C-alpha positions as CSV (number, residue, x, y, z in Angstrom):
1,M,85.3,91.0,85.7
2,I,87.8,90.6,88.6
3,N,87.7,87.7,90.9
4,R,89.2,88.9,94.1
5,K,88.1,89.4,97.7
6,Y,87.9,93.0,98.9
7,S,88.2,94.1,102.5
8,A,88.4,97.9,102.1
9,I,87.5,100.6,99.7
10,V,89.7,103.7,99.6
11,F,88.2,106.9,98.2
12,D,89.9,110.1,97.0
13,L,88.2,113.3,98.3
14,G,88.4,116.1,95.8
15,Q,86.4,115.8,92.5
16,V,85.1,112.3,93.6
17,L,83.2,113.1,96.8
18,I,83.5,116.9,96.8
19,P,83.9,118.6,93.4
20,F,85.8,121.8,93.6
21,D,86.1,124.9,91.4
22,Y,88.4,127.9,92.1
23,Q,86.2,130.3,90.1
24,N,84.6,131.8,93.2
25,F,88.0,132.5,94.6
26,I,89.2,134.1,91.3
27,N,86.0,136.3,91.3
28,S,86.6,137.4,94.8
29,L,90.1,138.6,94.0
30,N,88.9,140.3,90.8
31,R,86.5,142.4,93.0
32,H,89.6,143.9,94.6
33,K,91.4,144.5,91.4
34,V,90.6,143.6,87.8
35,G,92.6,140.6,86.6
36,L,94.1,139.8,90.0
37,G,92.4,136.4,90.2
38,E,93.8,135.3,86.9
39,R,97.2,136.6,87.9
40,F,97.1,134.7,91.1
41,I,96.2,131.4,89.4
42,Y,99.0,131.9,86.9
43,L,101.5,132.3,89.7
44,Y,100.0,129.4,91.6
45,K,100.4,127.1,88.7
46,E,103.9,128.3,87.8
47,N,105.0,127.7,91.4
48,Y,103.0,124.5,92.0
49,H,105.8,123.0,94.1
50,I,104.8,125.4,96.8
51,H,101.3,123.9,96.8
52,R,102.8,120.4,96.8
53,D,105.1,121.2,99.7
54,F,102.2,122.6,101.7
55,E,100.2,119.5,101.0
56,K,103.1,117.4,102.3
57,G,103.3,119.6,105.5
58,K,106.8,120.6,104.5
59,I,106.1,124.3,104.8
60,S,104.2,126.0,107.6
61,E,100.8,127.5,107.2
62,E,102.2,130.9,108.1
63,D,104.8,130.8,105.4
64,F,102.3,129.5,102.8
65,I,99.8,132.2,103.6
66,S,102.5,134.9,103.5
67,T,103.4,133.8,99.9
68,M,99.8,133.7,98.9
69,L,99.1,137.2,100.2
70,R,102.1,138.5,98.3
71,W,100.5,137.0,95.1
72,T,97.2,138.8,95.9
73,E,99.3,142.0,96.2
74,N,98.2,142.1,99.9
75,K,94.7,143.2,98.8
76,I,93.1,140.8,101.3
77,S,93.8,139.6,104.9
78,A,95.0,136.2,105.9
79,E,91.5,135.3,107.2
80,E,89.9,136.4,104.0
81,F,92.3,134.4,101.9
82,C,91.7,131.3,103.9
83,R,87.9,131.6,103.7
84,N,87.8,132.5,100.0
85,W,90.5,130.0,98.9
86,S,88.4,127.3,100.6
87,D,85.1,128.4,99.2
88,I,85.5,126.0,96.3
89,F,83.8,122.8,97.3
90,S,80.4,121.2,96.6
91,L,78.9,117.8,97.4
92,N,78.7,114.8,95.0
93,E,75.5,113.5,96.6
94,E,75.3,110.5,94.4
95,V,78.7,109.1,95.3
96,I,78.3,110.1,99.0
97,G,75.1,108.2,99.0
98,L,77.0,105.0,98.2
99,L,79.1,105.3,101.4
100,P,76.6,103.9,103.9
101,I,75.8,101.0,101.6
102,L,79.5,100.1,101.1
103,K,80.2,100.5,104.8
104,E,77.9,97.6,105.6
105,K,80.4,95.2,104.0
106,Y,83.8,97.0,103.8
107,K,86.2,99.2,105.7
108,L,86.2,102.7,104.2
109,Y,89.2,104.9,104.1
110,L,89.8,108.3,102.6
111,L,93.1,109.2,100.9
112,S,93.5,112.8,99.8
113,N,96.2,115.2,98.7
114,T,95.0,118.2,100.7
115,N,96.1,120.8,103.2
116,A,95.3,122.2,106.6
117,I,93.5,125.4,105.4
118,H,91.1,123.5,103.0
119,K,90.4,121.1,105.8
120,R,89.7,123.7,108.4
121,Y,87.8,126.2,106.3
122,G,86.4,124.0,103.5
123,Y,85.4,120.5,104.2
124,Q,85.9,119.2,107.8
125,H,82.3,120.0,108.8
126,Y,80.9,117.6,106.2
127,E,78.9,114.8,108.0
128,F,79.7,112.1,105.5
129,L,83.4,112.1,106.6
130,K,82.3,110.4,109.8
131,I,81.4,107.3,107.8
132,F,85.0,106.6,107.1
133,D,87.1,104.4,109.4
134,K,90.0,106.7,109.0
135,L,91.1,109.7,106.9
136,F,94.6,109.7,105.4
137,L,95.4,113.3,104.6
138,S,98.7,114.2,102.8
139,H,99.6,117.1,105.1
140,E,99.1,114.9,108.2
141,V,101.0,111.8,106.9
142,G,103.8,113.7,105.1
143,F,103.4,112.2,101.7
144,V,101.3,112.8,98.6
145,K,99.9,110.7,95.9
146,P,101.4,109.1,93.8
147,E,104.2,108.5,96.3
148,K,104.0,104.9,97.4
149,E,104.5,105.8,101.0
150,I,101.0,107.3,101.3
151,Y,99.4,104.1,100.1
152,Q,101.6,102.1,102.4
153,E,100.3,104.2,105.4
154,I,96.9,102.6,104.8
155,M,98.3,99.1,104.6
156,K,100.3,99.7,107.8
157,Y,97.3,101.1,109.7
158,S,94.7,98.5,108.5
159,G,96.8,95.4,108.2
160,I,94.8,94.7,105.1
161,P,96.9,93.1,102.2
162,A,97.3,95.0,99.0
163,E,95.2,92.5,97.0
164,E,92.1,93.2,99.2
165,L,92.3,97.0,98.7
166,I,90.6,99.0,95.9
167,F,91.2,102.7,95.3
168,I,88.9,105.2,93.6
169,D,90.4,108.5,92.3
170,D,89.7,110.9,89.5
171,I,93.4,111.1,88.5
172,K,94.5,108.1,86.6
173,E,98.2,108.4,87.6
174,Y,97.2,108.0,91.3
175,V,95.1,104.9,90.5
176,E,98.0,103.4,88.6
177,A,100.4,104.0,91.5
178,A,98.0,102.0,93.8
179,K,97.9,99.2,91.2
180,E,101.7,99.0,91.2
181,L,101.5,98.1,94.8
182,G,99.0,95.3,94.1
183,W,95.8,97.2,94.8
184,D,92.9,97.2,92.4
185,G,91.8,100.6,91.2
186,I,89.0,102.5,89.5
187,H,89.6,105.7,87.6
188,F,86.6,107.9,88.5
189,I,85.0,109.6,85.6
190,G,81.5,109.8,86.9
191,Y,78.8,108.2,89.0
192,Q,77.3,105.8,86.5
193,N,80.7,104.6,85.4
194,L,81.6,104.0,89.1
195,L,78.5,102.0,89.7
196,G,79.3,99.8,86.7
197,E,82.9,99.3,87.9
198,L,81.7,98.3,91.4
199,K,79.0,96.0,90.2
200,S,81.4,94.3,87.8
201,R,83.5,93.4,90.8
202,N,80.4,92.3,92.9
203,I,81.2,95.1,95.4
204,L,77.6,96.4,94.9
């Protein structure tokens, strides 16, 4: 399909390697007050710039939590918020199973829009993360996808030219942003489709 040499494969985290679902969190709030979970999600979506700023590391964890607790009507503690708000992840074992195979031939990098709370309470203990050569997390580098600077962080760190990089993400806009920089990209829609895309490029 595409005749090019690849040196590194860059994976998104959420919904590719670790699917997430906020329903557990919504349910936990609703146990404190009927409808509180849905009300929180409404406010969260209406003020999504706060989430984005937190992912960029532009607002402190303390300030973010303060706002979140206000939206929960202070029905829960900061610790309870962090734990329940991060109890959203599961493992995509099929995709994770590809990592050791790919690592035999390619550098592996992780590129995620994420935040310090989800890292600490949600996913940092997952063993598969150790397979990656480096994690590029938005709140640590100060940029989010689809900003070109976050992709450039990988090129600066690795020294690998754009044409030898391929990015896998469930959000098409983020894949297209990588392609605009000269990367190849795969829009992740499921394991079987991903296998086909990798095989068509002779990556697998």
